[in-house]
LUMMAR-443475 format. One record per residue (C-alpha): residue in three letters; x, y, z. Coordinates in steps of 0.001 Angstrom, whole numbers, padded with zeros to 6 digits. Each point is the difference from the previous one (the first is absolute). Layout:
N
<atom res="ALA" c1="X" c2="Y" c3="Z"/>
...
//
This chain:
283
<atom res="UNK" c1="044416" c2="-042420" c3="081299"/>
<atom res="UNK" c1="000907" c2="001692" c3="003343"/>
<atom res="UNK" c1="002308" c2="002286" c3="-002011"/>
<atom res="UNK" c1="-002781" c2="001089" c3="-002390"/>
<atom res="UNK" c1="-001335" c2="003413" c3="001124"/>
<atom res="UNK" c1="-003520" c2="000983" c3="001106"/>
<atom res="UNK" c1="-001492" c2="002787" c3="-001935"/>
<atom res="UNK" c1="-001707" c2="002902" c3="002049"/>
<atom res="UNK" c1="-002267" c2="002221" c3="-001968"/>
<atom res="UNK" c1="-000450" c2="003591" c3="000974"/>
<atom res="UNK" c1="003080" c2="-000581" c3="002184"/>
<atom res="UNK" c1="000339" c2="003690" c3="001145"/>
<atom res="UNK" c1="-003555" c2="000273" c3="001217"/>
<atom res="UNK" c1="-001025" c2="-000837" c3="003567"/>
<atom res="UNK" c1="-000924" c2="-003844" c3="-000483"/>
<atom res="UNK" c1="002822" c2="-000565" c3="-002484"/>
<atom res="UNK" c1="002433" c2="001517" c3="002395"/>
<atom res="UNK" c1="-001270" c2="-002087" c3="002829"/>
<atom res="UNK" c1="000349" c2="-003279" c3="-002048"/>
<atom res="UNK" c1="003352" c2="000987" c3="-001280"/>
<atom res="UNK" c1="001352" c2="000675" c3="003455"/>
<atom res="UNK" c1="-001399" c2="-003290" c3="001201"/>
<atom res="UNK" c1="001545" c2="-002070" c3="-002826"/>
<atom res="UNK" c1="003427" c2="001877" c3="000372"/>
<atom res="UNK" c1="-000163" c2="-000838" c3="003768"/>
<atom res="UNK" c1="-000149" c2="-003566" c3="-000661"/>
<atom res="UNK" c1="002692" c2="-000034" c3="-002411"/>
<atom res="UNK" c1="-002082" c2="-000433" c3="-003196"/>
<atom res="UNK" c1="001096" c2="001431" c3="-003269"/>
<atom res="UNK" c1="-002485" c2="002786" c3="-001303"/>
<atom res="UNK" c1="-000795" c2="001516" c3="-003332"/>
<atom res="UNK" c1="-002109" c2="003189" c3="000360"/>
<atom res="UNK" c1="-001992" c2="001611" c3="-002792"/>
<atom res="UNK" c1="-000373" c2="003795" c3="000175"/>
<atom res="UNK" c1="-000985" c2="002515" c3="-002183"/>
<atom res="UNK" c1="003110" c2="002137" c3="000435"/>
<atom res="UNK" c1="003202" c2="-001795" c3="000541"/>
<atom res="UNK" c1="001612" c2="003560" c3="000840"/>
<atom res="UNK" c1="-002347" c2="000808" c3="002663"/>
<atom res="UNK" c1="001596" c2="000186" c3="003530"/>
<atom res="UNK" c1="-001839" c2="-002876" c3="001398"/>
<atom res="UNK" c1="000714" c2="-002210" c3="-003069"/>
<atom res="UNK" c1="003815" c2="001011" c3="000497"/>
<atom res="UNK" c1="-000288" c2="-000963" c3="003690"/>
<atom res="UNK" c1="-001051" c2="-003441" c3="-001094"/>
<atom res="UNK" c1="002560" c2="-000366" c3="-002429"/>
<atom res="UNK" c1="002563" c2="000962" c3="002785"/>
<atom res="UNK" c1="-001492" c2="-002811" c3="002024"/>
<atom res="UNK" c1="000759" c2="-002644" c3="-002675"/>
<atom res="UNK" c1="-003328" c2="000047" c3="-001637"/>
<atom res="UNK" c1="-000367" c2="-000608" c3="-003770"/>
<atom res="UNK" c1="-001949" c2="003009" c3="-000982"/>
<atom res="UNK" c1="-001711" c2="000146" c3="-003353"/>
<atom res="UNK" c1="-002273" c2="002466" c3="-001618"/>
<atom res="UNK" c1="-003624" c2="-000755" c3="-000914"/>
<atom res="UNK" c1="-003646" c2="000737" c3="000558"/>
<atom res="UNK" c1="-002772" c2="-001880" c3="001543"/>
<atom res="UNK" c1="-002195" c2="000375" c3="-003115"/>
<atom res="UNK" c1="002849" c2="-000888" c3="-002447"/>
<atom res="UNK" c1="000010" c2="-003793" c3="-000777"/>
<atom res="UNK" c1="003302" c2="000290" c3="-001950"/>
<atom res="UNK" c1="001972" c2="001456" c3="002866"/>
<atom res="UNK" c1="-001803" c2="-002306" c3="002607"/>
<atom res="UNK" c1="000891" c2="-003126" c3="-002034"/>
<atom res="UNK" c1="003524" c2="001263" c3="-000447"/>
<atom res="UNK" c1="000346" c2="000442" c3="003877"/>
<atom res="UNK" c1="-001442" c2="-003473" c3="000491"/>
<atom res="UNK" c1="002694" c2="-001952" c3="-001985"/>
<atom res="UNK" c1="001399" c2="-002600" c3="002227"/>
<atom res="UNK" c1="-001756" c2="000954" c3="003266"/>
<atom res="UNK" c1="-000991" c2="-002442" c3="002859"/>
<atom res="UNK" c1="-003135" c2="002075" c3="000818"/>
<atom res="UNK" c1="-001735" c2="003351" c3="-000182"/>
<atom res="UNK" c1="-001380" c2="002474" c3="002428"/>
<atom res="UNK" c1="-002828" c2="001723" c3="-002040"/>
<atom res="UNK" c1="-001775" c2="003235" c3="000926"/>
<atom res="UNK" c1="-002465" c2="002064" c3="-001816"/>
<atom res="UNK" c1="-001516" c2="003536" c3="000740"/>
<atom res="UNK" c1="-003047" c2="001826" c3="-000945"/>
<atom res="UNK" c1="001239" c2="003312" c3="001596"/>
<atom res="UNK" c1="001672" c2="001394" c3="-003086"/>
<atom res="UNK" c1="-002094" c2="-000676" c3="-002946"/>
<atom res="UNK" c1="-003206" c2="-001768" c3="001501"/>
<atom res="UNK" c1="-001412" c2="-003297" c3="000498"/>
<atom res="UNK" c1="-000091" c2="-001219" c3="-003780"/>
<atom res="UNK" c1="003762" c2="001012" c3="-000212"/>
<atom res="UNK" c1="000684" c2="-002193" c3="003098"/>
<atom res="UNK" c1="-001784" c2="-003027" c3="-001803"/>
<atom res="UNK" c1="001983" c2="000583" c3="-003080"/>
<atom res="UNK" c1="003185" c2="-000179" c3="002155"/>
<atom res="UNK" c1="-001092" c2="-003185" c3="001582"/>
<atom res="UNK" c1="-000571" c2="-001345" c3="-003438"/>
<atom res="UNK" c1="003381" c2="000986" c3="-001251"/>
<atom res="UNK" c1="001613" c2="-001503" c3="002991"/>
<atom res="UNK" c1="-001934" c2="-003365" c3="-000471"/>
<atom res="UNK" c1="000805" c2="-000087" c3="-003728"/>
<atom res="UNK" c1="003580" c2="000453" c3="000536"/>
<atom res="UNK" c1="000179" c2="-002394" c3="002800"/>
<atom res="UNK" c1="-001697" c2="-002776" c3="-002069"/>
<atom res="UNK" c1="002196" c2="000791" c3="-002956"/>
<atom res="UNK" c1="003142" c2="-000360" c3="002134"/>
<atom res="UNK" c1="-001469" c2="-003087" c3="001967"/>
<atom res="UNK" c1="000744" c2="001645" c3="003254"/>
<atom res="UNK" c1="000139" c2="-002517" c3="002664"/>
<atom res="UNK" c1="-001913" c2="001902" c3="002768"/>
<atom res="UNK" c1="-001622" c2="003323" c3="000010"/>
<atom res="UNK" c1="-001285" c2="001777" c3="003162"/>
<atom res="UNK" c1="-002587" c2="002460" c3="-000590"/>
<atom res="UNK" c1="-000640" c2="002656" c3="002513"/>
<atom res="UNK" c1="-003692" c2="000866" c3="000045"/>
<atom res="UNK" c1="-002171" c2="001148" c3="002903"/>
<atom res="UNK" c1="-001838" c2="-001556" c3="002797"/>
<atom res="UNK" c1="-003671" c2="000123" c3="-000678"/>
<atom res="UNK" c1="000346" c2="-000220" c3="-003845"/>
<atom res="UNK" c1="-001965" c2="-003216" c3="000018"/>
<atom res="UNK" c1="-002916" c2="001341" c3="001993"/>
<atom res="UNK" c1="-001761" c2="001807" c3="-002807"/>
<atom res="UNK" c1="000977" c2="003148" c3="001933"/>
<atom res="UNK" c1="-001220" c2="002748" c3="-002721"/>
<atom res="UNK" c1="003280" c2="001638" c3="000542"/>
<atom res="UNK" c1="001502" c2="000935" c3="-003485"/>
<atom res="UNK" c1="003649" c2="-000616" c3="000866"/>
<atom res="UNK" c1="-000915" c2="-003411" c3="001719"/>
<atom res="UNK" c1="-002156" c2="-000961" c3="-002895"/>
<atom res="UNK" c1="002860" c2="000511" c3="-002653"/>
<atom res="UNK" c1="002217" c2="-002248" c3="002202"/>
<atom res="UNK" c1="-002655" c2="-002454" c3="000333"/>
<atom res="UNK" c1="-000319" c2="-000247" c3="-004005"/>
<atom res="UNK" c1="003952" c2="-000496" c3="-000118"/>
<atom res="UNK" c1="-000397" c2="-002643" c3="002620"/>
<atom res="UNK" c1="-002508" c2="-001938" c3="-002093"/>
<atom res="UNK" c1="002087" c2="000104" c3="-003130"/>
<atom res="UNK" c1="003129" c2="-000938" c3="001974"/>
<atom res="UNK" c1="-001989" c2="-003101" c3="001577"/>
<atom res="UNK" c1="-001359" c2="-001072" c3="-003476"/>
<atom res="UNK" c1="003459" c2="000261" c3="-001659"/>
<atom res="UNK" c1="003088" c2="-002308" c3="-000246"/>
<atom res="UNK" c1="002365" c2="001934" c3="002379"/>
<atom res="UNK" c1="000584" c2="-001601" c3="003459"/>
<atom res="UNK" c1="-000981" c2="002660" c3="002437"/>
<atom res="UNK" c1="-000770" c2="001291" c3="003539"/>
<atom res="UNK" c1="-002268" c2="002837" c3="000791"/>
<atom res="UNK" c1="000726" c2="002021" c3="003066"/>
<atom res="UNK" c1="-002687" c2="002512" c3="001214"/>
<atom res="UNK" c1="001459" c2="002669" c3="002106"/>
<atom res="UNK" c1="-002495" c2="001909" c3="002250"/>
<atom res="UNK" c1="000317" c2="003727" c3="000791"/>
<atom res="UNK" c1="003572" c2="000984" c3="000367"/>
<atom res="UNK" c1="001147" c2="001575" c3="003274"/>
<atom res="UNK" c1="001779" c2="002746" c3="-001742"/>
<atom res="UNK" c1="-003124" c2="001321" c3="-001664"/>
<atom res="UNK" c1="-000115" c2="002027" c3="003073"/>
<atom res="UNK" c1="002926" c2="001946" c3="-001130"/>
<atom res="UNK" c1="-002095" c2="001815" c3="-002535"/>
<atom res="UNK" c1="-001467" c2="001682" c3="002889"/>
<atom res="UNK" c1="003194" c2="000407" c3="002142"/>
<atom res="UNK" c1="-000243" c2="003710" c3="000220"/>
<atom res="UNK" c1="-003609" c2="-000081" c3="001612"/>
<atom res="UNK" c1="001102" c2="-002900" c3="002226"/>
<atom res="UNK" c1="002963" c2="002159" c3="001239"/>
<atom res="UNK" c1="-002492" c2="002667" c3="000758"/>
<atom res="UNK" c1="-001940" c2="-002553" c3="001935"/>
<atom res="UNK" c1="-002890" c2="-001263" c3="-002439"/>
<atom res="UNK" c1="-000374" c2="-003373" c3="-001511"/>
<atom res="UNK" c1="-002355" c2="000126" c3="-002758"/>
<atom res="UNK" c1="-001666" c2="-003142" c3="-001006"/>
<atom res="UNK" c1="-003443" c2="-000707" c3="-001473"/>
<atom res="UNK" c1="-000799" c2="-002694" c3="002580"/>
<atom res="UNK" c1="-001722" c2="-000160" c3="003221"/>
<atom res="UNK" c1="002413" c2="000214" c3="003100"/>
<atom res="UNK" c1="-000457" c2="-003632" c3="000897"/>
<atom res="UNK" c1="000022" c2="-001491" c3="-003558"/>
<atom res="UNK" c1="003250" c2="-002470" c3="-000364"/>
<atom res="UNK" c1="001780" c2="000614" c3="-003087"/>
<atom res="UNK" c1="002227" c2="-002714" c3="-001110"/>
<atom res="UNK" c1="003420" c2="001202" c3="-000995"/>
<atom res="UNK" c1="003488" c2="-001167" c3="-001214"/>
<atom res="UNK" c1="003448" c2="001528" c3="000031"/>
<atom res="UNK" c1="001569" c2="-000122" c3="-003390"/>
<atom res="UNK" c1="003139" c2="-001832" c3="001362"/>
<atom res="UNK" c1="-002205" c2="-002785" c3="001046"/>
<atom res="UNK" c1="-001503" c2="-000177" c3="-003429"/>
<atom res="UNK" c1="003673" c2="-000044" c3="-001247"/>
<atom res="UNK" c1="000986" c2="-002835" c3="002310"/>
<atom res="UNK" c1="-002983" c2="-002128" c3="-000887"/>
<atom res="UNK" c1="000319" c2="000400" c3="-003740"/>
<atom res="UNK" c1="003781" c2="-000744" c3="000269"/>
<atom res="UNK" c1="-000872" c2="-003262" c3="001906"/>
<atom res="UNK" c1="-002627" c2="-001008" c3="-002904"/>
<atom res="UNK" c1="002449" c2="000901" c3="-002637"/>
<atom res="UNK" c1="002920" c2="-001847" c3="001493"/>
<atom res="UNK" c1="-002156" c2="-003067" c3="001040"/>
<atom res="UNK" c1="-002904" c2="000073" c3="-002527"/>
<atom res="UNK" c1="-001127" c2="-003690" c3="000245"/>
<atom res="UNK" c1="-002085" c2="000510" c3="003058"/>
<atom res="UNK" c1="-001778" c2="003097" c3="-001271"/>
<atom res="UNK" c1="-000759" c2="-000821" c3="-003673"/>
<atom res="UNK" c1="-003420" c2="000670" c3="-001212"/>
<atom res="UNK" c1="-000990" c2="001551" c3="003576"/>
<atom res="UNK" c1="-001445" c2="003385" c3="000692"/>
<atom res="UNK" c1="001092" c2="001363" c3="003304"/>
<atom res="UNK" c1="-000931" c2="003286" c3="001812"/>
<atom res="UNK" c1="002186" c2="001603" c3="002068"/>
<atom res="UNK" c1="-000477" c2="002031" c3="003248"/>
<atom res="UNK" c1="002327" c2="000774" c3="002885"/>
<atom res="UNK" c1="-002375" c2="001801" c3="002393"/>
<atom res="UNK" c1="-003565" c2="001182" c3="000234"/>
<atom res="UNK" c1="-000026" c2="003122" c3="002247"/>
<atom res="UNK" c1="-003082" c2="002213" c3="000150"/>
<atom res="UNK" c1="000541" c2="003853" c3="-000638"/>
<atom res="UNK" c1="-000221" c2="000503" c3="003779"/>
<atom res="UNK" c1="002890" c2="-002272" c3="000594"/>
<atom res="UNK" c1="001958" c2="001426" c3="-003046"/>
<atom res="UNK" c1="-000671" c2="003427" c3="001656"/>
<atom res="UNK" c1="001326" c2="-001232" c3="003428"/>
<atom res="UNK" c1="003237" c2="-001737" c3="-001781"/>
<atom res="UNK" c1="000749" c2="003351" c3="-001961"/>
<atom res="UNK" c1="-000501" c2="001832" c3="003352"/>
<atom res="UNK" c1="002680" c2="-002045" c3="001562"/>
<atom res="UNK" c1="002260" c2="000331" c3="-002961"/>
<atom res="UNK" c1="-000340" c2="003728" c3="-000231"/>
<atom res="UNK" c1="-000033" c2="000745" c3="003702"/>
<atom res="UNK" c1="-003142" c2="002115" c3="-000257"/>
<atom res="UNK" c1="-003729" c2="-001006" c3="-000455"/>
<atom res="UNK" c1="-001172" c2="-001008" c3="-003347"/>
<atom res="UNK" c1="-003817" c2="-000266" c3="-000409"/>
<atom res="UNK" c1="-002019" c2="-001798" c3="-002684"/>
<atom res="UNK" c1="-002452" c2="001931" c3="-002106"/>
<atom res="UNK" c1="-002398" c2="-002003" c3="-002086"/>
<atom res="UNK" c1="-000144" c2="001327" c3="-003378"/>
<atom res="UNK" c1="-003536" c2="-000082" c3="-001487"/>
<atom res="UNK" c1="-000256" c2="-002151" c3="-002918"/>
<atom res="UNK" c1="-001712" c2="002677" c3="-002066"/>
<atom res="UNK" c1="003031" c2="002216" c3="000384"/>
<atom res="UNK" c1="002281" c2="-002371" c3="-002052"/>
<atom res="UNK" c1="-000080" c2="001288" c3="-003666"/>
<atom res="UNK" c1="001863" c2="-002716" c3="-001712"/>
<atom res="UNK" c1="-002457" c2="-002612" c3="-001088"/>
<atom res="UNK" c1="002608" c2="-002905" c3="000479"/>
<atom res="UNK" c1="000880" c2="001250" c3="003402"/>
<atom res="UNK" c1="-003612" c2="000474" c3="000867"/>
<atom res="UNK" c1="-000722" c2="-003531" c3="-001102"/>
<atom res="UNK" c1="002932" c2="-001597" c3="002020"/>
<atom res="UNK" c1="-000976" c2="001753" c3="003147"/>
<atom res="UNK" c1="-003755" c2="-000883" c3="-000425"/>
<atom res="UNK" c1="001330" c2="-003649" c3="-000441"/>
<atom res="UNK" c1="002311" c2="000325" c3="003172"/>
<atom res="UNK" c1="-003078" c2="001385" c3="001899"/>
<atom res="UNK" c1="-002047" c2="-002900" c3="-001130"/>
<atom res="UNK" c1="001217" c2="-003625" c3="-000651"/>
<atom res="UNK" c1="003602" c2="001054" c3="000243"/>
<atom res="UNK" c1="002981" c2="-002290" c3="-000262"/>
<atom res="UNK" c1="-000207" c2="-003652" c3="001370"/>
<atom res="UNK" c1="003382" c2="-001151" c3="000617"/>
<atom res="UNK" c1="000091" c2="-002740" c3="002827"/>
<atom res="UNK" c1="002969" c2="001760" c3="001617"/>
<atom res="UNK" c1="000761" c2="-002603" c3="002792"/>
<atom res="UNK" c1="000028" c2="-002725" c3="-002570"/>
<atom res="UNK" c1="002285" c2="001810" c3="-002484"/>
<atom res="UNK" c1="002527" c2="000756" c3="002638"/>
<atom res="UNK" c1="-000141" c2="-003424" c3="001425"/>
<atom res="UNK" c1="000686" c2="-001438" c3="-003467"/>
<atom res="UNK" c1="002889" c2="002495" c3="-000541"/>
<atom res="UNK" c1="001547" c2="000508" c3="003308"/>
<atom res="UNK" c1="003456" c2="000743" c3="-001767"/>
<atom res="UNK" c1="-001317" c2="003335" c3="-001133"/>
<atom res="UNK" c1="000302" c2="002868" c3="002675"/>
<atom res="UNK" c1="-003629" c2="001234" c3="-000344"/>
<atom res="UNK" c1="000457" c2="003688" c3="000974"/>
<atom res="UNK" c1="-002454" c2="001605" c3="002260"/>
<atom res="UNK" c1="-001432" c2="003365" c3="-000724"/>
<atom res="UNK" c1="001346" c2="001376" c3="003313"/>
<atom res="UNK" c1="003423" c2="-001041" c3="-000813"/>
<atom res="UNK" c1="-000019" c2="001313" c3="-003461"/>
<atom res="UNK" c1="-001344" c2="003232" c3="001312"/>
<atom res="UNK" c1="002765" c2="000247" c3="002434"/>
<atom res="UNK" c1="002619" c2="-000363" c3="-002793"/>
<atom res="UNK" c1="-001745" c2="002229" c3="-002451"/>
<atom res="UNK" c1="-000551" c2="002984" c3="002231"/>
<atom res="UNK" c1="002565" c2="-000387" c3="002726"/>
<atom res="UNK" c1="002365" c2="002299" c3="-001891"/>
<atom res="UNK" c1="-002371" c2="003111" c3="000230"/>
<atom res="UNK" c1="-000653" c2="-000135" c3="003796"/>
//
């Protein structure tokens, strides 16, 4: 079974790349599902020895073909291209294909807080997929990553000019995660599934406040970065407004010390270290 590949869905995306990198780093054979096998990132995967196959997250036929003979699957769905109903349809296609092919273990990347009745559309869609996965016949593990460090890169230009925009009070901790740490944890689950089957595990590497984030970014850039609290009413996207309302309210609930104690083999990147790497080149 160790020679059988692990299938990574959406392998050229941020999460898929992180999981693929971690699996390759541990010497595991990887099959990658991508929309376009001619894309530069897909060709780069092929050059690294990955078995790259074409398919779509919403196409059960291509998913089932990609799942032939695999030892496990890393599954990912997204609402940000066609909406939350399309995301649920992706989840159902993935689960149907996995059931058809009797996949030995499926790791679904959801989101922390999806089980909290959050009211956030892209949390709720993942919660629906989680429920169908848990009631099905495919052995599974659900991972719930928190806010990713590199979400800050969406505001990189503002950060370089000295402003960190976040819709949170300066002293409100925000649980966050480095994508490589998600990749490392997912790889561990995929390679040693017995200890993780039928579990839901939320992931966070650090919980800095916006003030602490600004201080870390200041150190990385070599000049002052200050936090500016964006008013919730200024967020036009209903989904993002709901998410930041949730994060200002109950928020994520990862027991970070317990998680890190249970998985000491994961590096668990701190925000300050991530910021130093991400912004050091522009000093």
